[in-house]
Biopython code that builds the backbone (N, CA, C, O; Angstrom):
import numpy as np
from Bio.PDB.StructureBuilder import StructureBuilder

atoms = [
    (1, "MET", "N", (70.898, -14.953, 2.375)),
    (1, "MET", "CA", (70.245, -15.765, 2.023)),
    (1, "MET", "C", (70.607, -16.933, 0.872)),
    (1, "MET", "O", (71.137, -16.358, -0.079)),
    (2, "THR", "N", (70.517, -18.165, 0.668)),
    (2, "THR", "CA", (70.282, -19.057, -0.188)),
    (2, "THR", "C", (69.630, -19.000, -1.113)),
    (2, "THR", "O", (68.498, -19.386, -0.820)),
    (3, "ARG", "N", (69.723, -18.675, -2.289)),
    (3, "ARG", "CA", (68.890, -18.820, -3.042)),
    (3, "ARG", "C", (69.205, -20.041, -4.322)),
    (3, "ARG", "O", (70.294, -20.164, -4.882)),
    (4, "VAL", "N", (68.217, -20.710, -4.550)),
    (4, "VAL", "CA", (67.497, -21.918, -5.047)),
    (4, "VAL", "C", (67.229, -21.685, -6.498)),
    (4, "VAL", "O", (66.143, -21.138, -6.689)),
    (5, "VAL", "N", (67.852, -21.924, -7.467)),
    (5, "VAL", "CA", (67.618, -21.682, -8.952)),
    (5, "VAL", "C", (67.097, -22.637, -9.941)),
    (5, "VAL", "O", (67.982, -23.155, -10.622)),
    (6, "GLU", "N", (65.894, -23.006, -10.200)),
    (6, "GLU", "CA", (65.517, -24.238, -11.049)),
    (6, "GLU", "C", (65.726, -23.442, -12.846)),
    (6, "GLU", "O", (65.315, -22.314, -13.117)),
    (7, "ASN", "N", (66.280, -24.162, -13.618)),
    (7, "ASN", "CA", (66.419, -23.960, -14.651)),
    (7, "ASN", "C", (65.092, -24.853, -15.318)),
    (7, "ASN", "O", (65.066, -26.006, -14.886)),
    (8, "SER", "N", (64.240, -24.595, -16.072)),
    (8, "SER", "CA", (63.027, -25.316, -16.329)),
    (8, "SER", "C", (62.412, -25.292, -17.633)),
    (8, "SER", "O", (61.592, -24.381, -17.753)),
    (9, "THR", "N", (62.643, -26.378, -19.130)),
    (9, "THR", "CA", (62.039, -26.189, -19.641)),
    (9, "THR", "C", (60.125, -26.916, -20.159)),
    (9, "THR", "O", (59.520, -27.358, -21.136)),
    (10, "ARG", "N", (59.947, -26.643, -18.906)),
    (10, "ARG", "CA", (58.301, -26.754, -18.629)),
    (10, "ARG", "C", (57.596, -26.110, -19.675)),
    (10, "ARG", "O", (57.916, -24.959, -19.969)),
    (11, "ARG", "N", (56.841, -26.587, -20.175)),
    (11, "ARG", "CA", (55.329, -25.710, -20.765)),
    (11, "ARG", "C", (54.855, -24.912, -19.542)),
    (11, "ARG", "O", (54.666, -25.573, -18.522)),
    (12, "GLY", "N", (54.616, -23.475, -19.487)),
    (12, "GLY", "CA", (53.695, -23.219, -18.475)),
    (12, "GLY", "C", (54.346, -22.847, -16.450)),
    (12, "GLY", "O", (53.863, -22.686, -15.329)),
    (13, "ASN", "N", (55.684, -22.892, -17.146)),
    (13, "ASN", "CA", (56.369, -22.888, -15.856)),
    (13, "ASN", "C", (57.222, -21.929, -16.035)),
    (13, "ASN", "O", (58.404, -22.025, -15.705)),
    (14, "GLY", "N", (56.633, -20.760, -16.652)),
    (14, "GLY", "CA", (57.775, -19.475, -17.125)),
    (14, "GLY", "C", (57.357, -18.684, -15.221)),
    (14, "GLY", "O", (56.422, -18.787, -14.428)),
    (15, "LEU", "N", (58.443, -18.083, -15.250)),
    (15, "LEU", "CA", (58.679, -16.797, -14.267)),
    (15, "LEU", "C", (57.759, -15.826, -13.934)),
    (15, "LEU", "O", (57.941, -14.789, -14.572)),
    (16, "VAL", "N", (56.990, -15.800, -13.291)),
    (16, "VAL", "CA", (55.881, -14.559, -13.291)),
    (16, "VAL", "C", (56.388, -13.387, -12.251)),
    (16, "VAL", "O", (56.079, -12.265, -12.653)),
    (17, "VAL", "N", (56.945, -13.401, -11.276)),
    (17, "VAL", "CA", (57.404, -12.714, -9.933)),
    (17, "VAL", "C", (58.643, -13.802, -9.298)),
    (17, "VAL", "O", (58.877, -15.010, -9.267)),
    (18, "ALA", "N", (59.123, -12.767, -8.921)),
    (18, "ALA", "CA", (60.312, -12.990, -8.427)),
    (18, "ALA", "C", (61.279, -12.076, -6.932)),
    (18, "ALA", "O", (61.983, -11.074, -7.056)),
    (19, "VAL", "N", (61.005, -12.792, -5.720)),
    (19, "VAL", "CA", (61.299, -11.594, -4.616)),
    (19, "VAL", "C", (62.381, -12.422, -3.649)),
    (19, "VAL", "O", (62.531, -13.588, -3.285)),
    (20, "ASP", "N", (63.028, -11.176, -3.454)),
    (20, "ASP", "CA", (64.395, -11.785, -2.852)),
    (20, "ASP", "C", (63.666, -11.675, -0.824)),
    (20, "ASP", "O", (63.000, -10.687, -0.516)),
    (21, "PHE", "N", (63.894, -12.562, 0.023)),
    (21, "PHE", "CA", (62.778, -12.395, 0.978)),
    (21, "PHE", "C", (64.442, -11.975, 2.352)),
    (21, "PHE", "O", (65.505, -12.592, 2.432)),
    (22, "SER", "N", (64.106, -11.100, 2.939)),
    (22, "SER", "CA", (64.960, -11.047, 4.013)),
    (22, "SER", "C", (64.614, -12.182, 5.341)),
    (22, "SER", "O", (63.710, -13.008, 5.470)),
    (23, "ARG", "N", (65.899, -11.759, 6.328)),
    (23, "ARG", "CA", (64.700, -12.837, 7.304)),
    (23, "ARG", "C", (63.629, -11.832, 8.056)),
    (23, "ARG", "O", (62.537, -12.317, 8.352)),
    (24, "ASP", "N", (63.819, -10.851, 8.285)),
    (24, "ASP", "CA", (62.943, -9.404, 9.284)),
    (24, "ASP", "C", (61.337, -9.907, 7.846)),
    (24, "ASP", "O", (60.118, -10.077, 7.849)),
    (25, "MET", "N", (62.166, -9.923, 7.162)),
    (25, "MET", "CA", (60.804, -10.191, 5.817)),
    (25, "MET", "C", (60.055, -11.408, 6.292)),
    (25, "MET", "O", (58.911, -11.251, 6.719)),
    (26, "ALA", "N", (60.550, -12.506, 6.260)),
    (26, "ALA", "CA", (60.076, -14.100, 6.196)),
    (26, "ALA", "C", (59.539, -13.699, 7.907)),
    (26, "ALA", "O", (58.386, -13.977, 8.238)),
    (27, "GLU", "N", (60.380, -13.120, 8.770)),
    (27, "GLU", "CA", (59.740, -13.278, 10.336)),
    (27, "GLU", "C", (58.185, -12.350, 10.629)),
    (27, "GLU", "O", (57.406, -12.575, 11.555)),
    (28, "ASN", "N", (58.050, -11.433, 9.711)),
    (28, "ASN", "CA", (56.768, -10.267, 9.256)),
    (28, "ASN", "C", (55.534, -11.494, 8.749)),
    (28, "ASN", "O", (54.423, -11.468, 9.280)),
    (29, "LEU", "N", (55.834, -12.406, 7.815)),
    (29, "LEU", "CA", (55.370, -12.991, 6.994)),
    (29, "LEU", "C", (54.775, -13.862, 8.021)),
    (29, "LEU", "O", (53.562, -14.067, 7.978)),
    (30, "VAL", "N", (55.697, -14.540, 9.192)),
    (30, "VAL", "CA", (55.054, -15.637, 9.958)),
    (30, "VAL", "C", (54.304, -14.871, 11.177)),
    (30, "VAL", "O", (53.459, -15.489, 11.825)),
    (31, "LEU", "N", (54.663, -13.329, 11.529)),
    (31, "LEU", "CA", (53.898, -13.068, 12.515)),
    (31, "LEU", "C", (52.520, -12.983, 11.822)),
    (31, "LEU", "O", (51.539, -13.528, 12.328)),
    (32, "ALA", "N", (52.460, -12.377, 10.798)),
    (32, "ALA", "CA", (50.869, -11.968, 10.215)),
    (32, "ALA", "C", (50.186, -13.406, 10.537)),
    (32, "ALA", "O", (49.124, -13.393, 11.159)),
    (33, "PHE", "N", (50.719, -14.570, 10.162)),
    (33, "PHE", "CA", (49.973, -15.681, 10.191)),
    (33, "PHE", "C", (49.949, -16.257, 12.088)),
    (33, "PHE", "O", (49.027, -17.019, 12.378)),
    (34, "SER", "N", (50.397, -16.079, 12.602)),
    (34, "SER", "CA", (50.731, -16.367, 14.058)),
    (34, "SER", "C", (49.590, -16.938, 14.753)),
    (34, "SER", "O", (49.497, -17.975, 15.410)),
    (35, "GLU", "N", (48.252, -15.518, 14.297)),
    (35, "GLU", "CA", (47.360, -15.197, 15.221)),
    (35, "GLU", "C", (46.360, -15.967, 14.538)),
    (35, "GLU", "O", (45.414, -16.195, 15.293)),
    (36, "LEU", "N", (46.189, -16.538, 13.187)),
    (36, "LEU", "CA", (45.115, -17.269, 12.671)),
    (36, "LEU", "C", (45.066, -18.303, 13.080)),
    (36, "LEU", "O", (45.906, -18.771, 13.848)),
    (37, "GLU", "N", (43.558, -19.199, 12.446)),
    (37, "GLU", "CA", (43.296, -20.644, 12.931)),
    (37, "GLU", "C", (44.399, -21.193, 11.653)),
    (37, "GLU", "O", (45.016, -20.608, 10.764)),
    (38, "PRO", "N", (44.278, -22.592, 12.076)),
    (38, "PRO", "CA", (45.531, -23.151, 10.963)),
    (38, "PRO", "C", (45.165, -23.616, 9.638)),
    (38, "PRO", "O", (46.047, -24.235, 9.043)),
    (39, "ASP", "N", (44.209, -23.473, 9.130)),
    (39, "ASP", "CA", (43.727, -23.601, 7.943)),
    (39, "ASP", "C", (43.053, -21.613, 7.448)),
    (39, "ASP", "O", (42.276, -21.451, 6.507)),
    (40, "ALA", "N", (43.516, -20.552, 8.210)),
    (40, "ALA", "CA", (43.256, -19.452, 7.170)),
    (40, "ALA", "C", (44.283, -19.487, 6.206)),
    (40, "ALA", "O", (45.309, -20.165, 6.166)),
    (41, "VAL", "N", (43.724, -18.442, 5.259)),
    (41, "VAL", "CA", (44.988, -18.243, 4.292)),
    (41, "VAL", "C", (44.639, -16.510, 4.316)),
    (41, "VAL", "O", (43.793, -15.821, 4.888)),
    (42, "ARG", "N", (45.635, -16.269, 3.489)),
    (42, "ARG", "CA", (46.116, -14.879, 3.432)),
    (42, "ARG", "C", (46.617, -14.215, 1.975)),
    (42, "ARG", "O", (47.782, -14.420, 1.636)),
    (43, "GLN", "N", (45.895, -13.560, 1.265)),
    (43, "GLN", "CA", (46.457, -13.312, -0.110)),
    (43, "GLN", "C", (47.806, -11.787, 0.563)),
    (43, "GLN", "O", (47.787, -10.832, 1.340)),
    (44, "VAL", "N", (49.061, -12.677, -0.671)),
    (44, "VAL", "CA", (50.195, -11.762, -0.774)),
    (44, "VAL", "C", (49.645, -10.778, -2.139)),
    (44, "VAL", "O", (48.799, -10.936, -3.019)),
    (45, "GLU", "N", (50.735, -9.570, -1.735)),
    (45, "GLU", "CA", (50.690, -9.159, -3.130)),
    (45, "GLU", "C", (52.497, -8.432, -3.150)),
    (45, "GLU", "O", (53.377, -8.267, -2.305)),
    (46, "ILE", "N", (52.347, -8.181, -4.561)),
    (46, "ILE", "CA", (54.047, -8.305, -4.884)),
    (46, "ILE", "C", (53.197, -7.011, -5.899)),
    (46, "ILE", "O", (52.486, -7.081, -6.902)),
    (47, "ARG", "N", (53.757, -5.727, -4.949)),
    (47, "ARG", "CA", (53.971, -4.651, -5.747)),
    (47, "ARG", "C", (55.318, -4.071, -6.096)),
    (47, "ARG", "O", (56.292, -4.723, -5.722)),
    (48, "GLU", "N", (55.516, -3.019, -6.712)),
    (48, "GLU", "CA", (56.755, -2.256, -7.476)),
    (48, "GLU", "C", (57.170, -1.804, -6.213)),
    (48, "GLU", "O", (58.318, -1.377, -6.336)),
    (49, "PHE", "N", (56.800, -1.705, -5.134)),
    (49, "PHE", "CA", (58.041, -1.038, -3.872)),
    (49, "PHE", "C", (58.148, -2.117, -2.796)),
    (49, "PHE", "O", (59.132, -2.207, -2.061)),
    (50, "GLY", "N", (57.172, -2.870, -2.740)),
    (50, "GLY", "CA", (57.034, -3.723, -1.303)),
    (50, "GLY", "C", (56.269, -5.265, -1.422)),
    (50, "GLY", "O", (55.812, -5.527, -2.535)),
    (51, "VAL", "N", (56.146, -6.032, -0.618)),
    (51, "VAL", "CA", (54.877, -6.764, -0.314)),
    (51, "VAL", "C", (54.280, -6.841, 0.631)),
    (51, "VAL", "O", (54.863, -6.663, 1.701)),
    (52, "TRP", "N", (52.898, -7.132, 0.605)),
    (52, "TRP", "CA", (51.902, -7.037, 1.456)),
    (52, "TRP", "C", (51.237, -8.082, 1.893)),
    (52, "TRP", "O", (51.578, -9.135, 1.355)),
    (53, "ILE", "N", (50.188, -8.176, 2.891)),
    (53, "ILE", "CA", (49.405, -9.462, 3.088)),
    (53, "ILE", "C", (48.177, -8.924, 3.556)),
    (53, "ILE", "O", (47.931, -8.462, 4.670)),
    (54, "VAL", "N", (47.628, -9.011, 2.823)),
    (54, "VAL", "CA", (46.063, -8.989, 2.547)),
    (54, "VAL", "C", (44.742, -9.097, 4.158)),
    (54, "VAL", "O", (44.542, -10.298, 4.337)),
    (55, "GLU", "N", (44.211, -8.552, 4.836)),
    (55, "GLU", "CA", (43.530, -8.947, 5.441)),
    (55, "GLU", "C", (41.845, -9.328, 4.677)),
    (55, "GLU", "O", (41.185, -8.511, 4.035)),
    (56, "PRO", "N", (41.453, -10.723, 4.963)),
    (56, "PRO", "CA", (40.436, -10.547, 3.647)),
    (56, "PRO", "C", (38.895, -9.765, 3.791)),
    (56, "PRO", "O", (38.182, -9.222, 2.948)),
    (57, "VAL", "N", (38.765, -9.949, 5.052)),
    (57, "VAL", "CA", (37.916, -9.254, 5.788)),
    (57, "VAL", "C", (37.687, -7.408, 5.309)),
    (57, "VAL", "O", (36.729, -6.824, 4.803)),
    (58, "THR", "N", (38.681, -7.059, 5.633)),
    (58, "THR", "CA", (38.790, -5.557, 5.980)),
    (58, "THR", "C", (39.101, -5.029, 4.667)),
    (58, "THR", "O", (38.698, -3.928, 4.292)),
    (59, "GLY", "N", (40.075, -6.090, 3.707)),
    (59, "GLY", "CA", (41.037, -5.435, 3.197)),
    (59, "GLY", "C", (42.207, -4.629, 3.218)),
    (59, "GLY", "O", (43.004, -4.396, 2.309)),
    (60, "MET", "N", (42.182, -4.206, 4.496)),
    (60, "MET", "CA", (43.430, -3.785, 4.542)),
    (60, "MET", "C", (44.883, -4.607, 5.085)),
    (60, "MET", "O", (44.950, -5.631, 5.764)),
    (61, "ARG", "N", (45.820, -3.898, 4.613)),
    (61, "ARG", "CA", (47.005, -3.904, 3.814)),
    (61, "ARG", "C", (48.143, -4.455, 5.529)),
    (61, "ARG", "O", (48.073, -3.905, 6.628)),
    (62, "GLN", "N", (48.689, -5.171, 5.297)),
    (62, "GLN", "CA", (50.324, -5.071, 6.625)),
    (62, "GLN", "C", (51.555, -5.125, 5.543)),
    (62, "GLN", "O", (51.805, -5.970, 4.683)),
    (63, "PHE", "N", (52.110, -4.131, 5.837)),
    (63, "PHE", "CA", (53.540, -3.993, 5.076)),
    (63, "PHE", "C", (54.859, -5.624, 5.661)),
    (63, "PHE", "O", (55.522, -5.912, 6.657)),
    (64, "ILE", "N", (54.708, -5.949, 4.919)),
    (64, "ILE", "CA", (55.908, -7.442, 4.702)),
    (64, "ILE", "C", (57.018, -6.651, 4.579)),
    (64, "ILE", "O", (57.591, -6.465, 5.652)),
    (65, "GLY", "N", (57.542, -6.089, 3.564)),
    (65, "GLY", "CA", (58.583, -5.971, 3.937)),
    (65, "GLY", "C", (59.439, -4.693, 1.929)),
    (65, "GLY", "O", (59.112, -5.013, 0.786)),
    (66, "SER", "N", (59.943, -4.059, 2.097)),
    (66, "SER", "CA", (60.891, -3.521, 0.537)),
    (66, "SER", "C", (61.279, -4.457, -0.022)),
    (66, "SER", "O", (61.596, -5.435, 0.654)),
    (67, "MET", "N", (61.403, -4.499, -1.546)),
    (67, "MET", "CA", (61.736, -5.026, -2.438)),
    (67, "MET", "C", (61.687, -4.272, -3.329)),
    (67, "MET", "O", (61.067, -3.215, -3.209)),
    (68, "THR", "N", (62.362, -4.627, -4.522)),
    (68, "THR", "CA", (62.607, -4.366, -5.847)),
    (68, "THR", "C", (61.889, -5.486, -7.082)),
    (68, "THR", "O", (61.862, -6.701, -6.886)),
    (69, "LEU", "N", (61.405, -4.916, -8.188)),
    (69, "LEU", "CA", (61.360, -5.869, -8.742)),
    (69, "LEU", "C", (62.297, -6.647, -9.543)),
    (69, "LEU", "O", (63.019, -5.882, -10.182)),
    (70, "ASP", "N", (62.550, -7.823, -9.745)),
    (70, "ASP", "CA", (63.686, -9.136, -10.585)),
    (70, "ASP", "C", (63.804, -8.404, -11.832)),
    (70, "ASP", "O", (62.788, -7.995, -12.394)),
    (71, "PRO", "N", (65.060, -8.188, -12.352)),
    (71, "PRO", "CA", (64.680, -7.554, -13.592)),
    (71, "PRO", "C", (64.278, -8.414, -14.774)),
    (71, "PRO", "O", (63.773, -7.871, -15.757)),
    (72, "ARG", "N", (64.450, -9.582, -14.739)),
    (72, "ARG", "CA", (64.050, -10.895, -15.886)),
    (72, "ARG", "C", (62.380, -10.612, -15.426)),
    (72, "ARG", "O", (61.823, -11.113, -16.403)),
    (73, "VAL", "N", (61.522, -10.229, -14.738)),
    (73, "VAL", "CA", (60.340, -10.027, -14.804)),
    (73, "VAL", "C", (59.897, -8.659, -15.148)),
    (73, "VAL", "O", (59.875, -7.877, -14.198)),
    (74, "THR", "N", (59.473, -8.117, -16.517)),
    (74, "THR", "CA", (59.072, -6.779, -16.748)),
    (74, "THR", "C", (58.261, -6.603, -16.738)),
    (74, "THR", "O", (57.538, -7.571, -16.975)),
    (75, "LYS", "N", (57.457, -5.059, -16.426)),
    (75, "LYS", "CA", (56.108, -4.758, -15.427)),
    (75, "LYS", "C", (54.994, -5.211, -16.611)),
    (75, "LYS", "O", (53.804, -5.409, -16.362)),
    (76, "LYS", "N", (55.624, -5.342, -17.985)),
    (76, "LYS", "CA", (54.284, -5.820, -18.803)),
    (76, "LYS", "C", (53.812, -6.956, -18.116)),
    (76, "LYS", "O", (52.597, -6.790, -18.004)),
    (77, "SER", "N", (54.183, -8.160, -17.532)),
    (77, "SER", "CA", (53.686, -9.621, -17.480)),
    (77, "SER", "C", (53.264, -9.080, -16.532)),
    (77, "SER", "O", (52.099, -9.421, -16.738)),
    (78, "MET", "N", (53.163, -8.149, -15.073)),
    (78, "MET", "CA", (52.790, -8.217, -14.128)),
    (78, "MET", "C", (51.107, -7.800, -14.628)),
    (78, "MET", "O", (50.209, -7.745, -13.787)),
]
sb = StructureBuilder()
sb.init_structure("model")
sb.init_model(0)
sb.init_chain("A")
sb.init_seg("    ")
for serial, (resi, resn, name, xyz) in enumerate(atoms, 1):
    if name == "N":
        sb.init_residue(resn, " ", resi, " ")
    sb.init_atom(name, np.array(xyz, "f"), 0.0, 1.0, " ", f" {name:<3s}", serial, name[0])
structure = sb.get_structure()
């Protein structure tokens, strides 16, 4: 995966969370949206050991993939 990093000095543009997505994770995310209406939205949760997408009516979570927290982001900021 190619990573694009932007060095920004603008205020209010601090890094909140960074996740490396594999191709499998991206495909899982696309699959999660594939049967939705075009204007439907889903919440993506970044948790300590994985990325999840939340179904808004039931609150059920679909696992997208494993990850580790970027060392530039501390647990205090989450």
